[in-house]
N, C-alpha and C positions, 0 to 999 in steps of 0.2 A: 360438538360442542367443547370444549376444551375443558381442564382439568377445574383452574383460577375463575372460569364463569358457571361451574354446576352452583346450583343449590344449598346453601350448610345448614345441616339439623344437628343438633345435642339431643341423646336420645336417651334417658335412665330408666332400666329396667327395672322389673319386680315380679316377684312371685307372692304368695300363700296359702298356705295347708293351716287347718283345722285337724290335724289328726291328720297321718299318709297314709294310705288313703284317706280322702276328707273333704269336706266341702272348703274346694279352693279357689281363692282370685288371682287376677294379675293386674299390673298393672305399670300406664308405661308416661314421663310425663316429657313430655319433645317442645324446643325452642329453636326458632329460626330464628333467624335477628326479632324485629319488635314482634313476633309472632308466636304464642303458646298451645298449648295443649293438652289437654290432659284426656287419659282412655281406660277405663279399669269395662273387668265383669270378672265372671265366676260362674263353675260346675262345682254342681252337688259332689258330686263323686268323680276326686281326679289326685293327682297326686303334686308333690309343690315341683318338681321336675316339667312335667308338663304344665303347668301355670311360669315357671320363668321360662319357656319354652314361647310358649301360646305371647306372655307378654312383647317377646322384639319382633316374633309374626306381626298380631298384628301393627305393631310401629310401622313394621316396612310397607306394610299392604295397604297404606295411608297413605303413603309415598304418591302421588299421579307423575312426577318426571326424576330422571335421573338425578342422582342428591348424593352430595359427597355426604355420610355420615356416620355419627363416633357413637358408638354405643356404649353406654358407662350400666354395666350390670355388676352384682354381688353374685350368682352363680357361675364361678368358674364349670361345671357341666356345663352350662351351654357357651362358653367363653373357646375353655380347650375341645369340647365337641363338633365346635363349629372350624373353630382354624388347624387343630393338630390329628384331632379323631377320624374324624369320618371319611379322610383316604385310608387312613385303614380298613375302616369299617364297611367300606365299599369294595374293597379288592377283595376282601372273603368276604362276598354279597353275604354283607350287615349281620356278621358274622363279633362280637368282638373279638378279640385277642389271646380271650380263655375258651376262644368257643360258643359261646353264649350269643343267643340273638339281641341283636342293638333294640330296646326299650323303642318308643315313641318315633318309628321311622319315617312315619308317617307324616310327622311335626320337622323331622331333621333334612327333610326331600324339602317340603315346602321354606324351609327358613335358607338352605341352602339354592334351590332357585331363587327365591327375593332376596338375598345376599350378591349373585348374580349379576341384580339390576342397577345395584350402588355399585359408590364406591365404600366400605365397608369399613372404618378402623373400630379393633375390641379393644373395651377397657377395663379392667375389672375394678371394683372399686369391693374394701369391707365393707359388708352390714353390719346396720344397727352400732353406727361407730362415728356420726352427727353428719357425715355428706350431705348438705343440703335435698340435691334430688337425685337421691338414693332415698331417703327420708321421706320425700314425694312420694317418690314412687311405690313405697311401701305402706305408705297410709291410701293409697289409691288400692293397691293387689287386697288390703283388708277389708276393703270395702268393700271391689267387687266377694269378697269371699262373701259379708255380709250380708250382698243383693242377692245371691246364688242362688237361683229358684230351680 
């Protein structure tokens, strides 16, 4: 399949946590042509970073075929982690530059595997600054946190 013929998907993701750690939620708003999909979920005891990662993982794993995906996140942890830091973490045996264990390794490895199935472009957006997609994903993440069991 040529790059031009791949389906194009725009994804907004966000995570939320009431206390950190605490009750958390993740939210996703996806758009492809005329189609839209909202997803959310949550956990009772988690962290904001875990929810940010989970949102992107949930979005990518629902895609049924190879797509060109534009991901918009307000999490520099997620964007820089997958585009910059992960190479060094792996080279150092999943240790940070200062020798500490990388947190959320199981989520990072899952995210990396999913990104290899698609053409992913990463975009950072300022959170809580009026970006309509980010605001929608934030609302879904808060819904996930509120409904967490």
